[in-house]
Structures are given as C-alpha cells and as structure tokens.
Residue frames as a rotation matrix with the C-alpha (Angstrom) as fourth column:
MET 1
-0.334 -0.085 -0.939 78.87
-0.277 0.961 0.012 -166.63
0.901 0.264 -0.345 -21.05
THR 2
0.720 0.558 0.412 77.29
-0.607 0.219 0.764 -168.77
0.336 -0.800 0.496 -18.41
LYS 3
0.022 -0.696 0.717 79.21
-0.832 0.384 0.399 -171.10
-0.554 -0.606 -0.571 -16.09
GLU 4
0.435 0.188 0.881 78.05
0.136 0.953 -0.270 -174.10
-0.890 0.237 0.389 -18.12
GLN 5
0.992 -0.109 0.055 79.21
0.034 -0.191 -0.981 -172.46
0.118 0.976 -0.186 -21.36
ILE 6
0.337 -0.922 0.188 82.61
-0.937 -0.347 -0.022 -171.89
0.086 -0.169 -0.982 -19.78
TYR 7
-0.009 -0.315 0.949 82.85
-0.464 0.842 0.275 -175.54
-0.886 -0.438 -0.154 -18.75
GLU 8
0.787 0.336 0.517 81.79
0.289 0.540 -0.790 -176.59
-0.545 0.772 0.328 -22.27
PHE 9
0.851 -0.508 -0.133 84.45
-0.443 -0.558 -0.701 -174.32
0.282 0.656 -0.700 -23.78
ILE 10
0.044 -0.926 0.376 87.26
-0.988 0.016 0.156 -175.66
-0.151 -0.378 -0.914 -21.62
ARG 11
0.194 0.060 0.979 86.20
-0.131 0.991 -0.034 -179.30
-0.972 -0.122 0.200 -22.12
ALA 12
0.930 0.196 0.310 86.29
0.276 0.183 -0.944 -178.68
-0.242 0.963 0.116 -25.89
ASN 13
0.556 -0.796 0.240 89.75
-0.258 -0.440 -0.860 -177.08
0.790 0.416 -0.450 -25.59
PRO 14
0.969 0.103 -0.227 91.42
0.152 0.478 0.865 -179.29
0.197 -0.872 0.447 -22.97
THR 15
0.022 -0.989 -0.145 95.04
0.967 0.058 -0.247 -178.22
0.253 -0.135 0.958 -23.29
PHE 16
0.893 0.366 0.263 95.59
0.275 -0.905 0.325 -175.09
0.357 -0.218 -0.908 -21.24
ALA 17
-0.190 -0.925 0.328 98.36
0.141 -0.357 -0.923 -172.81
0.972 -0.129 0.199 -20.07
LEU 18
0.747 0.329 -0.577 98.84
0.590 0.070 0.804 -172.92
0.305 -0.942 -0.142 -16.33
ALA 19
0.062 -0.699 0.713 100.61
-0.093 -0.715 -0.693 -169.97
0.994 -0.023 -0.109 -14.72
THR 20
0.701 0.006 -0.713 102.24
0.690 0.248 0.680 -170.24
0.181 -0.969 0.170 -11.30
ALA 21
0.493 -0.605 0.625 104.68
-0.379 -0.796 -0.472 -168.07
0.783 -0.005 -0.622 -9.38
HIS 22
0.725 -0.384 -0.572 107.59
0.682 0.517 0.517 -168.84
0.097 -0.765 0.636 -7.08
ASN 23
-0.053 -0.761 -0.646 109.83
0.751 -0.457 0.477 -166.22
-0.658 -0.460 0.596 -5.45
ASN 24
0.277 0.309 -0.910 108.29
-0.193 -0.910 -0.368 -163.51
-0.941 0.277 -0.192 -7.63
GLN 25
-0.789 -0.504 -0.352 109.22
-0.478 0.143 0.867 -165.48
-0.387 0.852 -0.353 -10.75
PRO 26
0.311 0.947 -0.081 106.33
-0.793 0.211 -0.572 -166.44
-0.524 0.242 0.816 -13.07
PHE 27
-0.854 -0.440 0.278 106.20
-0.226 0.794 0.564 -169.86
-0.469 0.419 -0.778 -14.70
VAL 28
0.236 0.930 -0.281 103.82
-0.823 0.037 -0.567 -171.08
-0.518 0.365 0.774 -17.39
ARG 29
-0.898 -0.432 0.080 103.41
-0.325 0.776 0.541 -174.46
-0.296 0.460 -0.837 -19.03
LEU 30
-0.201 0.835 -0.512 100.80
-0.819 0.143 0.556 -176.40
0.538 0.531 0.655 -20.99
ILE 31
-0.798 0.096 0.595 98.75
-0.392 0.668 -0.632 -178.90
-0.458 -0.738 -0.496 -19.01
MET 32
-0.714 0.613 -0.338 96.13
-0.010 0.474 0.880 -181.44
0.700 0.632 -0.333 -20.04
LEU 33
-0.281 0.753 0.595 92.71
-0.952 -0.299 -0.071 -181.02
0.124 -0.586 0.801 -18.48
TYR 34
-0.996 0.090 0.010 91.25
0.088 0.985 -0.146 -184.11
-0.023 -0.144 -0.989 -16.88
ARG 35
-0.220 0.976 -0.005 87.75
0.937 0.212 0.278 -182.93
0.273 0.057 -0.960 -16.06
ALA 36
-0.999 0.005 0.046 85.80
-0.017 -0.963 -0.268 -179.68
0.043 -0.269 0.962 -15.74
ASP 37
-0.165 0.986 -0.017 82.32
0.522 0.102 0.847 -179.28
0.837 0.131 -0.531 -14.30
GLU 38
0.491 0.469 0.734 80.48
-0.282 -0.712 0.643 -177.68
0.824 -0.523 -0.218 -11.40
ASN 39
0.950 -0.190 -0.249 82.68
0.311 0.475 0.824 -179.74
-0.038 -0.860 0.510 -9.03
GLY 40
0.466 -0.806 -0.364 85.87
-0.228 -0.507 0.831 -178.09
-0.855 -0.304 -0.420 -10.28
ILE 41
0.753 -0.404 -0.520 88.61
-0.566 0.006 -0.825 -178.09
0.336 0.915 -0.224 -12.86
ILE 42
0.719 -0.418 0.555 90.83
-0.186 0.655 0.733 -181.14
-0.670 -0.630 0.393 -12.40
PHE 43
0.639 -0.630 -0.441 94.32
-0.477 0.124 -0.870 -181.83
0.603 0.766 -0.221 -13.71
SER 44
0.929 -0.368 0.035 97.26
0.214 0.612 0.762 -183.93
-0.301 -0.700 0.647 -12.57
THR 45
0.501 -0.863 -0.068 101.02
-0.662 -0.331 -0.672 -183.75
0.558 0.382 -0.737 -12.43
GLY 46
0.350 -0.472 -0.809 103.91
0.437 0.846 -0.305 -185.65
0.828 -0.247 0.503 -10.90
GLU 47
0.938 0.011 -0.345 105.11
0.334 -0.279 0.900 -185.21
-0.086 -0.960 -0.265 -7.33
ASN 48
0.070 -0.994 -0.079 108.65
0.781 0.005 0.625 -184.72
-0.621 -0.106 0.777 -8.67
LYS 49
0.072 0.026 0.997 107.65
0.885 -0.463 -0.052 -181.92
0.460 0.886 -0.056 -11.05
GLN 50
-0.892 -0.451 0.006 108.54
0.420 -0.836 -0.354 -178.27
0.164 -0.313 0.935 -10.54
VAL 51
-0.412 0.813 0.411 104.88
-0.294 -0.546 0.784 -177.29
0.863 0.202 0.464 -11.00
HIS 52
0.422 0.552 -0.719 103.89
0.490 0.528 0.694 -179.46
0.763 -0.645 -0.047 -8.02
ASN 53
-0.311 -0.625 -0.716 106.52
0.949 -0.164 -0.270 -177.83
0.051 -0.763 0.644 -5.81
GLN 54
-0.923 -0.003 0.384 105.38
0.063 -0.988 0.143 -174.38
0.379 0.156 0.912 -6.90
LEU 55
-0.050 0.995 0.086 101.72
-0.187 -0.094 0.978 -175.20
0.981 0.033 0.191 -6.20
GLN 56
0.235 0.077 -0.969 102.58
0.830 0.503 0.241 -176.52
0.506 -0.861 0.054 -2.75
LYS 57
-0.639 -0.574 -0.512 104.22
0.753 -0.603 -0.263 -173.19
-0.158 -0.553 0.818 -1.89
ASN 58
-0.703 0.442 -0.558 101.68
-0.383 -0.895 -0.226 -170.97
-0.599 0.055 0.799 -3.66
PRO 59
-0.540 0.536 0.649 98.40
0.625 0.772 -0.117 -172.52
-0.564 0.343 -0.751 -4.83
GLN 60
0.291 0.602 -0.744 97.27
-0.145 -0.741 -0.656 -169.34
-0.946 0.299 -0.128 -6.62
VAL 61
-0.571 -0.441 0.693 97.05
0.558 0.410 0.721 -169.97
-0.602 0.798 0.011 -10.38
GLU 62
0.073 0.651 -0.756 95.72
-0.684 -0.518 -0.513 -168.65
-0.726 0.554 0.407 -13.62
MET 63
-0.322 -0.032 0.946 94.58
0.507 0.838 0.201 -170.99
-0.799 0.545 -0.254 -16.38
CYS 64
-0.205 0.265 -0.942 94.16
-0.713 -0.700 -0.042 -169.93
-0.671 0.663 0.332 -19.99
PHE 65
-0.147 0.300 0.942 92.08
0.525 0.831 -0.183 -172.04
-0.838 0.468 -0.280 -22.39
TYR 66
-0.429 -0.160 -0.889 92.25
-0.528 -0.754 0.391 -171.03
-0.733 0.637 0.239 -26.06
ARG 67
0.335 0.532 0.778 90.19
0.511 0.591 -0.624 -171.74
-0.791 0.607 -0.074 -29.18
GLU 68
-0.623 -0.782 -0.018 92.14
0.382 -0.325 0.865 -170.99
-0.682 0.532 0.501 -32.34
GLN 69
-0.377 0.447 0.812 89.29
0.919 0.068 0.389 -170.66
0.119 0.892 -0.436 -34.87
ASP 70
0.570 0.602 0.559 87.95
0.526 -0.790 0.314 -167.47
0.631 0.115 -0.768 -33.26
ALA 71
-0.410 -0.875 0.258 90.98
0.258 -0.383 -0.887 -166.53
0.875 -0.297 0.383 -31.12
LYS 72
0.514 0.654 0.555 88.86
-0.442 -0.353 0.825 -166.75
0.735 -0.669 0.108 -27.96
GLN 73
-0.649 -0.695 -0.309 90.41
0.019 0.392 -0.920 -167.23
0.760 -0.603 -0.242 -24.55
ILE 74
0.740 0.669 0.063 88.88
-0.050 -0.038 0.998 -168.15
0.671 -0.742 0.006 -21.23
ARG 75
-0.463 -0.878 0.119 91.15
-0.124 -0.069 -0.990 -167.13
0.878 -0.473 -0.077 -18.37
ILE 76
0.702 0.668 -0.247 90.40
0.086 0.265 0.960 -168.53
0.707 -0.696 0.129 -14.92
SER 77
-0.426 -0.830 0.360 92.12
-0.339 -0.223 -0.914 -167.47
0.839 -0.511 -0.187 -11.73
GLY 78
0.710 0.640 0.293 91.81
-0.515 0.188 0.836 -169.06
0.480 -0.745 0.463 -8.33
THR 79
-0.179 -0.708 0.684 93.34
-0.972 0.234 -0.013 -171.40
-0.151 -0.667 -0.730 -5.78
VAL 80
0.164 0.160 -0.973 94.00
-0.471 0.880 0.065 -175.08
0.867 0.448 0.220 -6.41
GLU 81
0.190 -0.099 0.977 93.94
-0.928 0.305 0.212 -177.86
-0.319 -0.947 -0.034 -3.85
VAL 82
-0.794 -0.488 -0.364 95.25
-0.562 0.816 0.132 -181.42
0.233 0.310 -0.922 -3.86
LEU 83
0.439 0.898 0.022 92.65
-0.876 0.422 0.236 -184.18
0.203 -0.123 0.971 -4.14
GLU 84
-0.722 -0.606 0.334 93.65
-0.675 0.724 -0.146 -187.32
-0.153 -0.330 -0.931 -2.24
ASP 85
0.393 0.899 0.192 91.45
-0.706 0.429 -0.563 -189.82
-0.589 0.086 0.804 -4.06
LEU 86
-0.558 -0.690 0.460 92.95
-0.298 0.684 0.665 -193.14
-0.774 0.234 -0.588 -5.13
GLU 87
0.042 0.648 0.760 89.93
0.648 0.562 -0.515 -194.08
-0.761 0.514 -0.396 -7.24
LEU 88
0.879 0.220 -0.423 90.22
-0.105 -0.776 -0.622 -190.79
-0.465 0.592 -0.658 -9.14
LYS 89
-0.032 -0.967 -0.253 93.94
-0.792 -0.130 0.597 -191.43
-0.610 0.219 -0.762 -9.72
LYS 90
-0.504 -0.095 0.858 93.11
0.212 0.950 0.230 -194.90
-0.837 0.298 -0.459 -11.06
GLN 91
0.545 0.776 0.318 90.51
0.569 -0.064 -0.820 -193.39
-0.616 0.627 -0.477 -13.40
ILE 92
0.653 -0.382 -0.654 92.99
-0.562 -0.823 -0.081 -190.78
-0.507 0.421 -0.752 -14.64
VAL 93
-0.464 -0.866 0.185 95.56
-0.541 0.442 0.716 -193.48
-0.702 0.232 -0.674 -15.42
GLU 94
-0.203 0.475 0.856 92.90
0.578 0.764 -0.286 -195.50
-0.790 0.437 -0.430 -17.23
ASP 95
0.795 0.606 -0.019 91.87
0.377 -0.518 -0.768 -192.45
-0.475 0.604 -0.640 -19.27
PHE 96
0.660 -0.686 -0.308 95.48
-0.751 -0.581 -0.315 -191.33
0.038 0.439 -0.898 -19.91
PRO 97
0.986 -0.165 -0.005 97.23
0.165 0.985 0.053 -194.65
-0.004 -0.054 0.999 -20.70
PHE 98
0.361 -0.912 0.193 100.62
0.062 -0.183 -0.981 -192.97
0.931 0.366 -0.010 -21.21
LEU 99
0.129 -0.268 0.955 100.75
-0.905 -0.426 0.003 -192.64
0.406 -0.864 -0.297 -17.38
LYS 100
0.905 0.422 -0.059 100.37
-0.360 0.831 0.423 -196.38
0.227 -0.362 0.904 -16.77
ALA 101
0.443 -0.799 -0.407 104.02
0.474 0.594 -0.649 -197.47
0.761 0.094 0.642 -17.07
TRP 102
-0.401 -0.586 0.705 105.13
-0.234 -0.678 -0.697 -194.64
0.886 -0.444 0.135 -14.79
VAL 103
0.165 0.563 0.810 102.51
-0.952 -0.123 0.280 -195.37
0.257 -0.817 0.516 -12.12
ASP 104
0.904 0.117 -0.410 103.12
-0.077 0.990 0.114 -199.14
0.420 -0.072 0.905 -12.39
LYS 105
0.079 -0.975 -0.208 106.80
0.464 0.221 -0.858 -198.51
0.882 -0.029 0.469 -11.67
GLU 106
-0.733 -0.492 0.470 106.49
-0.038 -0.659 -0.751 -195.79
0.679 -0.568 0.464 -9.01
GLY 107
-0.569 0.617 -0.543 103.05
0.812 0.319 -0.489 -196.29
-0.129 -0.719 -0.683 -7.47
TYR 108
0.243 0.810 0.534 100.00
0.833 -0.456 0.314 -194.04
0.498 0.368 -0.785 -7.42
GLU 109
0.532 -0.038 -0.846 101.56
0.659 -0.608 0.442 -191.69
-0.531 -0.793 -0.299 -4.87
VAL 110
-0.606 -0.796 -0.008 103.69
0.597 -0.461 0.656 -190.12
-0.526 0.392 0.755 -7.65
LEU 111
-0.471 0.554 0.686 100.52
0.603 -0.365 0.709 -188.84
0.643 0.748 -0.162 -9.32
VAL 112
-0.746 0.231 -0.624 99.21
0.412 -0.575 -0.706 -185.62
-0.522 -0.784 0.334 -7.75
VAL 113
-0.241 0.779 0.579 95.69
0.871 -0.089 0.482 -184.48
0.427 0.621 -0.657 -8.62
TYR 114
-0.915 -0.062 -0.400 94.77
0.236 -0.884 -0.403 -180.81
-0.328 -0.463 0.824 -8.34
CYS 115
-0.090 0.941 0.327 91.37
0.973 0.013 0.229 -179.15
0.211 0.339 -0.917 -8.41
LEU 116
-0.996 0.015 0.088 90.30
-0.027 -0.990 -0.142 -175.54
0.085 -0.144 0.986 -8.79
ARG 117
-0.514 0.845 -0.147 86.84
0.838 0.458 -0.297 -175.56
-0.183 -0.276 -0.944 -7.17
SER 118
0.694 0.702 -0.163 85.97
0.647 -0.706 -0.287 -171.92
-0.316 0.094 -0.944 -7.42
GLY 119
-0.538 -0.836 -0.103 87.51
0.671 -0.499 0.549 -169.09
-0.510 0.227 0.830 -9.28
LYS 120
0.349 0.628 -0.695 86.70
-0.091 -0.716 -0.692 -166.25
-0.933 0.305 -0.193 -11.54
ALA 121
-0.164 -0.282 0.945 86.59
0.844 0.456 0.282 -166.61
-0.510 0.844 0.164 -15.30
LEU 122
0.052 0.106 -0.993 87.02
-0.317 -0.941 -0.117 -164.01
-0.947 0.321 -0.015 -17.98
GLU 123
0.482 0.135 0.866 86.12
0.756 0.436 -0.488 -164.42
-0.443 0.890 0.108 -21.65
TRP 124
0.037 -0.551 -0.834 88.56
-0.179 -0.825 0.537 -162.56
-0.983 0.129 -0.129 -23.89
THR 125
0.369 -0.036 0.929 88.57
0.893 0.290 -0.344 -161.82
-0.257 0.956 0.139 -27.62
MET 126
-0.743 -0.624 0.243 90.09
0.669 -0.697 0.257 -159.05
0.009 0.354 0.935 -29.71
GLU 127
-0.235 0.751 0.617 86.58
0.350 -0.527 0.774 -157.56
0.907 0.398 -0.139 -30.02
THR 128
0.778 0.589 -0.218 86.13
0.377 -0.161 0.912 -157.39
0.502 -0.792 -0.347 -26.24
ASN 129
-0.074 -0.961 -0.268 89.70
0.854 0.078 -0.514 -156.33
0.514 -0.267 0.815 -25.48
PHE 130
-0.849 -0.333 0.410 88.84
0.165 -0.905 -0.393 -152.73
0.502 -0.266 0.823 -24.57
LYS 131
0.189 0.962 0.196 85.43
-0.181 -0.162 0.970 -153.33
0.965 -0.219 0.143 -22.98
PRO 132
-0.019 -0.141 0.990 85.05
-0.991 -0.128 -0.037 -153.45
0.132 -0.982 -0.138 -19.18
LYS 133
-0.810 -0.367 -0.457 85.96
-0.311 0.930 -0.195 -156.86
0.497 -0.016 -0.868 -17.81
GLU 134
0.262 0.914 0.310 83.02
-0.918 0.137 0.372 -159.05
0.297 -0.382 0.875 -16.85
PHE 135
-0.795 -0.606 0.029 84.08
-0.564 0.721 -0.403 -161.85
0.223 -0.337 -0.915 -14.53
ILE 136
0.353 0.852 -0.386 82.02
-0.570 0.524 0.633 -164.98
0.741 -0.003 0.671 -14.03
GLN 137
-0.209 -0.379 0.901 82.23
-0.959 0.261 -0.112 -166.74
-0.193 -0.888 -0.418 -10.67
LEU 138
-0.139 0.087 -0.986 82.72
-0.444 0.885 0.141 -170.48
0.885 0.457 -0.084 -10.94
C-alpha cells in the first residue's frame, strides 16, 4: 500500500483502537478519528480522561484500524503530540455535535487534540500473517 492508500483506508474506517501504556500496564480503547492526511492523524479526547493522562506521560501509541469485510488491519505506531489550535477545536465540535454541550459548559480547554505526524504503518491480513513485515513510513 502507498501512504495515500493508508490514509484512504483509515478515513473509510474511522473508529480505531488506540493502545497506550502506563507503568508497564497496557490500555486500549476505541477512538473516533477526526482527520487523516499527509499532515497527520488527528483525534481528540477530554483533559479529564485517563487516555489524556497516559499520553502526557508516554506519547508512544499504536493505532489499529480494521475493515471487517476482508479482515484487513492497518496498524500504525508512533508518537502523538498535542495540537493547541482553538480553530481546530471549534471545527471538531462543529463536526462532532455531541461534544457541543460539554464544551459549552466547560470551555474549549477541556478538549485536547492529538496528532500523530509521522509513524510507521503495517498492513495485516490473514494471508500476509507469515510474510516478512513491510512497514510504510508516514
């Protein structure tokens, strides 16, 4: 796969598993993708969430995007960073209206936006399971 094909795949399958670690304990949860392109993979969370605290202590992550019809996974590992961009936060709230009441009550500072700008991606299927891994740099 090319980088653009990877971005197309993850945009078409926007709910992903995000793995973090804290004190040698792994954690995984489903997250909603906000945007994915050559500028990075963007998602948001709340400043009061456990995932935010974990990412502040250890920004190393792995993301797993899955397509059920052919059981294909794209796994992406790398380091996330916080994006301090009020206009982006406003756009996220506009695009995800379920966040509006929360942000109206608490303010935009409760919304934390993360971006994985570069990482390495791996396409995985049952057919490729035993082949040598071919990583794609994002």
